[in-house]
N, C-alpha and C positions, 0 to 999 in steps of 0.2 A: 555629356552624353544625354543625361537625363532631361535637361532642360532642352535639348534638341528633339527628343522623342516627344515631349509634351508640346512644344511649338508645332511639331508636324501634325499630332492628332488635334490641336485647335484649328489648324488650317484646314484639314480633312473636314471636320464638322462644318466650318462656315462655307467652305467651297460646297459641300453637299447641299446644304440649305439654299444656297443662292442658286446653284445651277439646276437643282429640283424644281424650283418654282419656275424658272425660266424654260425648261424643258415641258413641264406640265402645261404651261401657257401655249407653247408652240404646238404640242399635240391637240391640245383642245381646239386651236384655231384650225389645225390640218383636217382631223377627223371628225369634229363637230363635238358639241357638248354630251352628245348621247353616249358617246364612248369614253371620253375623257373629260372631266371637269377640273379646272384649276383647283388645286387644294383638296382634291379627294385623297383618301387614305390609300387606294390602290397605286395612284402615281408616286405619291410620297414614298411608300414603301418599296416599290420597283426600282425608282430611280436612285434612291438612298442606298439600296443594296448595291446597285451596279457602280455607283460612285465611290462607295467605301471599299469595294473590291479593287476599282482602278486606283485609287489614292494609296490603298495599302500596298500595292505593287511598287508604285513610285516611291513610297516612304521606306519600304524595305531596301529598295537599291540605294536610297540616299544614306540610311543609317549603315547599310554594309560599307559604303564608300568611305565612311568616316571610322568605323569600329574595326575594320580589318587593319588599317595602319596603326590604330592605337593598341589592339591586341599583339601585334608585331613589336611595338615599343615596349609594352610592358613584359612580353616575353624576353626580350632582349635584356631589359634593366635587371630582371631576375637572374639571368645568366651572369651579368657582371656582377651582381650582389654574392654570386657564388665564387668569383674568381676566374670566370672565362671571360677575358677581355677582348677576346676575338670577335664578339658578338657584334653584328651589323645588321641594320634594317633595311628593307627596300625602299628607293626614295621615289615613291609615286603617290598619287592621290591629290587632294586640293593643294594649293600653293603653300598654305600655312602649314600643313602637314609635312610637305616636302622640306621646308626650312626646318622643322623640328628634327625630321630624320637625319638631314645633312649634319646639323649641329651635334645629335647623337653620336653618328658614326665618327665625326671628327674628335669628340671626347673618349670613345671607346678606342680609337687608333692612338691618342695621347697616352691613355692609360696603359695599353699594351706595350708602348715603347718605354714608358717608365718601368714597368715591371721587368722587362727584358733586361733594361740597364741595371736595375737593381740587383737581379739574379747574377749578371755579369761581375758588378761590383764586388758582391760578396765573395764570389768565387775567386777573383783576383785577390782580395784582401786575405782569403783563407791560404792561398798558394804562397803569397809573400811572407805570412807568418809561419808557415810550416817549415822552411829552410832555417832560419835562426833558432827557432825552437829545437829542431832535431839536433843541431849542434850543441846546444846547452844540454839538452838531456843526454846525448851521447858522451860527451866530455865529463859530466858530472857522475854519470853512472860508471864510466871508466875509472874514474878517480875514486869513486866509493868502493868499487870492488878491488881495488888494488892494482888494476891493470896499468894505470898511469900513476905517476907520484904526484901529490898535490902541490907542484912548484908552479913558478911564474909561467913557464912555458906552456904548461897544459891548463892552466887557469885562463890565459890570455884569450883563447878561442871563446870561452864562455863570456868575458868581458866585452869582446867585440860584438858577439851576437846580441848581448844584451843592448849594447849601444844602438844596433842596427834596430831592434824592436822599439827603442826610445823614439828613434828618428822617425820611424814608421807611424807609431801612434801619434807622434806630434803633426806629421803631415796629414794624417787621417783627421785630426782634430781641425787643423787649419782649413781643409776642404769643406768639412761639415759647416764651419762657421762662416766661410764666404758664400756657400750655397744658400745657407740660411739668411744671409744679409746681416749676420751678427758679428762679424769681425771687428774688433775695437781696435782703432788706430790711434796711438798716442802720439799725436803729431807734434813735431818741432821744427823750426827753422834750421836747416841743415845745409852744409857746404857739400855738394855732391862729390866734389874733387876728394875731399878729405875721406868721406864714406868709401869710395872706391879704392883708395890707398889701403884702408883699414882691411877691406876685404882681400885685396891681393896679398898683403902682409900675412894674413891667417893661412895663405895657401903656398907660401915660399916652401916649406918643408916637403909637402906633397909634389910641386911642380919639379922640385929637384930630384926626388925619387923617381919620377916619371921621365926625367932627361927632357923636360920642356921649359922654355924660357918664357918670362912674362916680362911685359913692358907696358908702360901707360903714358898718355898724352892728355894733359888737362889744360884747357884753354884758361886764359886769364880773365876773361869777362864772363865767366859763367854765373849766372844768379843762383842764389840759395833756392832750395825746394822746402815746401812744407809737407813732411813724411814722417812716417813712424820709422825711426832709424833701425830698430830691430827687425822689422818686417822687410824693409828695403834691402837690409844687409843680408838677410836669409835669401831674398830673392835673387840678388847678384851671387850669392855664394853658390846656389844651384846652377847657375849659368856657367860661372867659372869651373865649377868642380866638373861639370859635363864636358867643357872644353879640354879640360887637362886629361880626362880619362878616355878621350876619343881622339887625342892627338898623339902620334908616334913620337919616340924619343928622337931629339933633334929637332922638333917642330917648335912652333912659337905661339902665343897669345899676346894680342894687343888690346888694350882698353883704352877707348877715346872718350872724353867727356867735353862737350861743347854746346855753344848755344845753336838751337834749331828753331829759327823764327822767334816766337815768344816762348818757347819751351827750352827745356834741357834734354839733351840726347845723350844716352851712354850707349856706346857700341862695344861689343866684345867680339873680336875676330880671331879665329884660330886658323892654323893650317893642317888640320886634322882630316880624318876620313870622310867627312861630309855625311849628309843624311840622304838616305834613298827616297826618289820621288814617290814611292808608294807611301812613306812613312810621313813625310814632309808635312802634307796638308793636316795630318793628325796629331803633330807633336805636342799640342797643348791639351790633348785628351787625356784622361787618367789611365794609368798603366799601360800607355803606349811606349814602346821601347825597341830598338833594333836588335838583331840577333847578336847574341854574345854579350848583351849589355848586362851589366852587374847591379844596376840601379833598380829601384822600385818602379819607376816609371811614373813617379808622382811629381817629381821636381819641377819640370816645366810646367805642369798644370797648376801647381801651386804658385809658381812665379807669375804666370799669367793672371791669376786671380788676385794676388797681392797687388800688381801693378794696375789691374783696372780697378780695384777698390780705391786706389789713390787718384784715379781719375786719368791715368795715362795709358799708353798703348805699348806694345810688345810685338815684333813681328821677327821673322827668322828667314833668311836666304842661305840656300846651301848647295853646293855642288860635290857629287861624289867625287873624293880624291883630291879635291881642291880645298876644302874647309867650309867653315861656317860662320855667318856673321849674324849676331843677335843684336837687334836694334830696340832700345827702351827708350821712351819718351815720356818726361814728366812735366806737369804743369809748374811754373815758378811759383816762390811763395810770394804772397800779396802782403803789402804793408798794412 
């Protein structure tokens, strides 16, 4: 802005000198040398004063044209510095300043959205932590006060809630690592069919308790995949666990493993209650869960991040009352 003002003053001085000389010559020619002579002090003073006033008005308008948008930007930046991410600036003025204003408004909108997501995330975490902590405290205080005996039946709720907290903390850690791009993958060449069988075996007791049957179909020509077995096992476990919890007794779950072009596809299909159309587009977002769900709402979000980190894809198709199909695609291992 300082350079702009100096340039305007220099332009005014040069223009004043040139125009003064021209006008003085013109007046001397029109009125005669008796009244005005080129280069006389009177002409120089009068014309210089008039031209300075004229150029001062023009310069003031030019400076205001640039200074007002800059003042708006400075004021809005100060508001953002204080935590007011709703600050926006008018998009007018020279083309360069309009571009700056648009970029500033886009940045402000992103900061506002990020801040709202952060607040919502913290509120959801606090809510998820509150329930198991309340159970642990209530049971522990009852045992300490002699209301409940310290036997296995009354200690078990404490152990269950502790396990819930452990899972939640590990889920949150995984989310933080994936968002920061710091998730470490200990890759190995793994047979996907064997991995699926291990996951299903770990859920046999739970599926029997819910009255849900499980089956698998593994093609003989499936190539190996280069993955972190623990991470992929965790991702598949989230999907199978959801399928069991949302499938009524007498229902079934089927897991298929087969080639899909150059990739490997794993599909988990259940005959459960399905996902409502309102929730389906957001199932991979954090803390999104249907009415009556007892989960944290992090399982599918973590599964999505793990599969994506491996260079794969995941999608869900679901119809209320008919069941859900989760389709996971992973690239094959390279030799």
